[in-house]
N, C-alpha and C positions, 0 to 999 in steps of 0.2 A: 242504520248499520246493515251491511250486506249479510244475508243469511248464510249460515255455515252448517256443514254436514260433518258428523263424526263417523268414521269407519271403524268398526270393532270386529276383530277376527280372533281365531284361536280356539282352544278347547278348554273344558273345565279343569281337567288335570293333565299334566304333562311330565315327562321325565326330567325336566329342568326346573322343577318347582323352586321358587325363591326361598322357601322355608317349609319345614314339616308342619308348622302351625298353620300356615296358609292352606296347605293341602288338606289338613283336618277340617278347617273352617269350611272349605268348599264342599268337602264330603258331607259334613253335617247339614249344610244348606240344601244339598241335593236330596239327602235321605228324608228330609222333612216333607218332600213333595208327594210321596205315595207309599203304597204297601207292596208286598210280594216282591221284595228286592233281594232275596237271599241268593239267587243264582248270580245276579250282578255282583254282589259282594264276593261270592266265591271266585268269579272270574278276575276281579280286581286283586284279590289276595294271590291268585295264581300268577298274576303279572308282577305284583310287588315283591314276592318272595325272592326270585333270583336277582332282582335289581338291588334289593337291600342287602342280601348276603354278599353280593359281589362288592358292594361299597365297603363292606367290613373286612375285605380280604386284602392282604398285602400284595402289592403288585411288583413283578419283576421289572427290570429296566426296559425290556422289550414291550411289556404290557403298558408301562407308563408312556412309552413312546407312542403307542397306538392311541391311547386316550388323550394325549396332549395334542395330537394332530387336530387341526381345525375342523370341527363338525359344522352342521348347518343349523345349530340351535337358534341363531340370531337372524335367520333368513325370514323375511316377511312371507306370509302366505301369498299365493298367486292371486287369490281373491282380493286381497288388499291392494296389490299392484294394479290389477285391472280396474278396480273402482277408483283408485286415486288418479289413474291415467284418464279415465273417462270424465271425471269431475274437472280435472285440469283443462281438458279440451273445451269444456263448457264454461271455463273461467269461474268455477264455483269454489269458494274457500272451503277447506276441509282440515280436519284433524284426524289423527290415527291413535287408536288404543288397542290393547289386547284384553281379553277377558281376565287374564291374570292381573293386569293393572288394576282392575276393580277391587282386588283383594290385597295385592302387595304394594301398590303405589296409589293408595286411595286419595291422597291430597292432589296428586297430579291428575288422576282420573276425574275427581270432583271439579277441579278447576277447568279442565277441558270441556267436560259435559255441560257445565254451567254457561259456557260461551257458545254452545251449539244449539241449533233448532231441531235438527233431525238426526237420528242415528241409523246408519246402515249396519245392521247386525248380521254377521255371517253365521250360518248354522252348519257349515261344511264339516267342522271338526267336533260338532256336538252330536251325541248319540240319540238323544230323546228329549222329551219335554221336561223331565226331571232335572236335566242339566241346563236347559234353556231358561226355565222360569225363574230360578234364583238370580241368574245374571240379568234377565230383563227387569226384575224387580229393582235391582240396584240402579239400573239405568233410568227407569221410569220415574224415580224419585226426583229427578232433575226436571221433570215436566217437559220432556222432549217427545217429539213424535218418533215412533219406532217402526222401521221397515225391516222385517225379518226375511232374509233370503238365504240362498245356499242349498247344498245338496239335500239336507233333511226336509226341506219344504216340499220336495217333489213327491214324498210319500205322506207327509204330515197332513196335507190338505184333504186327503181322502178319509181321514179318520178323526179330524179335529175341527170343532166348530169355530175356533178363534177364541180370543181373550181380549178384555178391555185394554190390556197393556200393549197389545200389538195392533198398530193402526193399519199396517199393510203387510200381508204375507206375499212376498214376491217369488213367483214360481217360474223357472225356466232360465232363459239366457239373460244374464245381467246386462250384457252389452246392449240389448234391445230395450231394457226397462229403465236404465238410468236417465235418459232424457225426459221420459214421461214423469218420473218421480221428481226431477228437478222442476219441471213445469208446475207440478202439483204443489211443491213447496213455495214457489214464487207467486202463485196465484192465491196464496192464503189458505191452502188446503181445501179449497172449495170445489175444485174440479179435477178429476183424475181420468185420464184416457189410457187406453191400452194400445200397444203396437197394432198395426193393421191386421196382422195374423193372430193377435192375442185376444183376450177377453177379460171381463171383470165379473166377479161374483161378490155381492154384498151380503154379509151376514150381520147379525145383531151388533157385533163389536168390531170385527175385522174385515177389511176388504181383501179379497183374494185377487191378485193381479197376475195374469198369465202372459208370458211373452209370446207364446206361439213358437213355431219352429221355422228355420230358414226355408226358403222356397225350393232349394235343391240340396243335394248331398255334399256339395263342395263348400268348405269352410274358409276358402281363401279370402273372402270378403270380410271376415271377422278382423278387427283391428289387432295389430301386433302390440302387445302390452309394452309400454315404454318404462323400463325399470329405472330410468334416470329420474322420473318423478318421485319414486320412493327413495332413491338415493339422495335427492335434494332434501326431502323431508327429514330423513334420518341422519343426514349429514355424514354419510359413509358410502363407500363403494361396495358393490356385491360382485365378486368374481365367480360365484356360484349362484345359479338362478333356477327357477321352475319354468317348465314349458308344457304347453298342451297343444296337441295337433289333431285330436279326434274327439268326438262326442258320441257316446253310446258304444255298442259292441255288436259285431255280427253274429256272435254265438248266443245261446240261450241256456247257459248252465243253470240248473234248477235252483241253486242257492243264491244267485247273484242278482243284484238290482242295477248294475251298471248300464244295461241296455235301456233302462227306463228313467235314468236321471234326466234332469232338465225338462221333465214332462214330455219326453220325446222317445220314440221307440225305433228310430232309424239310425243306422251307423253312418256318420258324416265325418269326412276327413279333409285335411289340408293337403295340397299337392306337394310332391317332393320338391318342386321348384320354389314354392312359397316357403316351405320349411328351411331350405338351404339359404334363401335370401334373409329370412329372419335370423338364422344363426350367424350368417356373415355380419349382419348388423350388430348383433350382440358381441361377436368376437372383436369387431372394430372398436367397441366401447369397453374392452377389457375383460369380458367374460371368459373364464377358463373351463368351467364345468356346468353342465345342464342336467337337471333331474327331470325326466319326462313323466308327467302325471297321468298319461293316457291309460285307459283301461287295457288297451292292447296296441302297442306301438308297432309291432311287427306285421300288421295287416294294413292294407293289402301287400302281398309279397313283392309285386312289381314296384310299388311305391318305396318299400324298404330298400330294395336293391338300388333303385335310381337315386334315392336320397343319399345312401352311403357313397355311391359313385360321385355324386356332386360334392360331398364334403371332401373327398380325396382330391377331386379335380380342382376345386377352389382353394385347396390347402387350408381348410378351416380347422385349425388345431384346437378342438374342444373335446374334453372327456365327457362322456354322457352315460346315463343309466336309464333303463326303461323296464316296463312290464312286458313279458313275452309268454306265448304259449309254447309248451314243449315241442309240439309238432311243427313249429316254425323254425326249430333249431336243429333239424336232423341232417341238413345238407352241409357238408364240410366247407364248401366254397362260400356259402352264404354267411356262415358264422365267422369264417376267416375275413370276409369282407367287412362285417360289422366291427370286428376287432381292429382292422386296418383303419376304419373310419372313426375310431376313437371310443367305442363302447367300453365302459369300465366295469359295470356290473349289471346283472339281469335278475329281475324278480319273476319267478315262475310259479304259477299256481298248480302244484302237483295234486293236492287235496287228499290223496289216499294211495296206499300201496296195494289196494285190493281192486281188481278189475270190475267186479260186480258193483261195487260202490261207485266207481267212475262212470259206469254205464247208467246207474240210477241217477247220478248227478247230471247226466247228459253232457259230459265233458267232451265227447267226441275225440278222445285220446286214449292211449293205452299205457299200461304200466311200463311196457318195454320202451315205448317212445319217451316216456318221462326219464327213464334211465339213460338213454342215449343223449338226451338234451343236457343232462348234468355232465356226462362224459365229454361232450362237445365243449362245454364251458371250460372244463378243466384242461382239455387239450390246447385251447387257444388262450389260456390264462385270463379268462373272464370270471370275475367273482360271481358265484351263484347264491341267491337267497330264495328259498322255497317256502311256500305256505301250505299248511296241512289243516284240514277240517276234521275235528273229532266229534262224533255224535250224530252225523247225518243218518237219516233213516236207512236201516240195514246194518248199521255199525254194531259190532259185538267185540268182546274181548279178543276173539280170534282175528277179526279184521284189523284191529289195532296192532296185534302182534305182527301181522303181515306188513303193515306200514312201517313198523320198527325194522323188520328184516330188509325191507326195501331201502330204508335210509342207511342201514348198515352197509349195504352193497353200494349205494350211490355216493354217500359221503359228500353232500353239498357243503358249501362253506358256512352258510347261515340257515336258520329255520325260524319260522313263526308258527305257533300252534293257535288255531282259532277254534273256539267252541261253536258248534252248530247254533245258529240264531234264527229266530222267527220274528224278528222285529219288523221287517219290511213286509207288508202283507201282499204285495203284488208280485213276489217272486214265484216262479213256476211250481216249486215244491209245495206251495201252499194253495194251489188250485184244488178244486173239489175232487178231481180224478186222482191226484197224488195223495191227498189226505186219505181217501178210501183205500188206495193201493198200499200205503205204508201204515195204516192205522194211526195216522198222525193227528194229535189233538194239541191245540195251542191256546194260550191265554191271551186275550186282547188287553194290552196294558201299554199305552203310549208313554207312561212315566217311568219306563226302564228300558235300557238297551238289551235286556235279556229276559223277555217274557218266558214264562214256564212252558214246557212242552213235554210230550211223551209220544212214543211210537211203538211199533211192534217189538223192537229189539233193544230199546234203551229209553231211559227217562232222564230228564235234566237233573234229577237229584243224584245221579251217579256219574254223570259225564265229567264233572270236575276232577274226580279221583283218577279217571283214565288220563285226563290231560296232564295232571301232575306226575303220574307214573311214567308216561311216555317221555315227558321232558326230562325227568331224572335219568331215564335210560340213555337218552341222546347225549346228555351232559356227562354222565358217569362213564359211559363207554367211549367218550371222546369222538363222537361221530360227527357232530356239527355244533356251531355256535348259536346260542340263543339270541335271536334278533332283538328281543326286548332289552337286552343288556348292551349289545355291541352296535346296534344299527346306526346311531348318530354319527359314527366315524367310519362307516362302511366305505365311503368314497376313497379313503386312504388305506384300505386293507390291501395287503399283498401276501402271497403265499408264505413268505418268510415269517409272518406273524403267527401262522396257524397253530403250530405246536405249543408255543408259549401261551396263546389265548385259551386253547383247549385245556391246558394244565391249570391255568388260573381259574377257569370255569369249574373244573373238577374240584379244586381246593375250596372254592366258594360253596360248593354243594356239600362238602364233607368235613370241613375243618371246624365248623362252629357248633360244637357239642352242646353249648348252652342255649343258643338261639334256635336251632332246628326243632327242639322239643316245644318251644313257644309257638312256632309256626304249626307244628302238629296239633297243638291244642286249639289254635285259632281255626284250623281247617275242621277239626272235629266239632267245634261249637257251631260253625256255619253249616256244616253238613247235617247236623242234627236238626237245626232250625229249618233248613231247606227241605229236608225229607218230610218233616211234619207239615210244613206249609203246602207242599206239593200233594201230600195225601189228602189234605182238606180240600184242595182244588179239585182233585180227582173225584172226591165224593160228590162235589157239586155237579161235575160232569154227568154223573150217573143219576 
């Protein structure tokens, strides 16, 4: 019988859980993996609270209309599509699962895994080892070989010695590694080679396989993922897809690891011509909407302008969304061109409303430019979603108030609040110089996505309270919409929904007089445990 590979993607938890019981089971399996998890639990409670409150709130007809619009919850990960396409080209049989299937569709998952020899397990939506290990345990009971790849592995190999369950840790460009992994499977797992520019490291239990990087900064030679392979497998068409045109990032924001993903530190891009050809191909096969996953789609500027001009010239009628820097959205003619070319919404990393914090983050942008970018989006009827970081070194109650005042003035459509994280060790803020500058201390703990930290102006034991308070202000003052509640349908957002959604969000935060005290109690319990655990950690530091 010909050997078969199973592709597994997804995250441990998601907003479309099949049942509350499955979500609880997953959480219990994760919590059993390690200690010092109270900050992680605090962050999860902060995320869960607005989602659960909104689900208990009566919807107006306008709000029902927004949530009934087709979201992207059934869209395969781009990783799945790339791997399926590569295996199809090599004539290798494959099956596809998600990590959720391991809990919610166990019979289906068991049947598929029992028919496969190797599992390609993606870590792209997994935060840390505590999420990965319970999933890998469920997979390994089928006596299959496990190849763990994806974004997490780019930082994991630096602090993790491997595990008997993981046969190969695949680091870097999957497009380069798949042929070598297939050869390894077909030769009976006796011989594994790396790409010419890659390397192999053999530990006691796990082989670390590195792809190496492309020979130049042009990504036009990377294959265009064929979504028809995934469509054939799932027996359905996808009119909305994911796309990627860059690897890395030219900036070095202190908190961000995008420039170092794929074990690469160079910014590499596809040309505008290649992108337009790809989108023409997708459009010809029925695609109506594209979500760009690039860390920074709007750079280089000449490429952005040329690409938009080509979309218009070729009459490629596709709506699209991407990540952008605020200072790429300052020129009226450029933003107007993006709108004419089909851009639907932009995700912008604002991070803070305080200039000193932006400078400390090495954002190379200003508060004033951030404001202009949001105003440009509004002027050209482009939906804006902004991200903010709470707790970065230098953060205080006063800087958080300044962020609130900025948001009150800017009024973006949607917001995401992120808690300052020290999970990825190779980001600039964690180098020796910045640790000393900010008095930053961190706990090394690969079994949580939220290791403990403290610096001169704030501790992780207090940051959650600031996040909750800021989000409540933004919701109660009807300033912007919480992305954790509304994001899945953002492609269908239009300004006429805004007032109804803001009112619905306000009611969700204020109507539930019985349930809000329960959340207060849960927050109080976790805060107490977190503070005690952090104090014990700080004693060990001294």
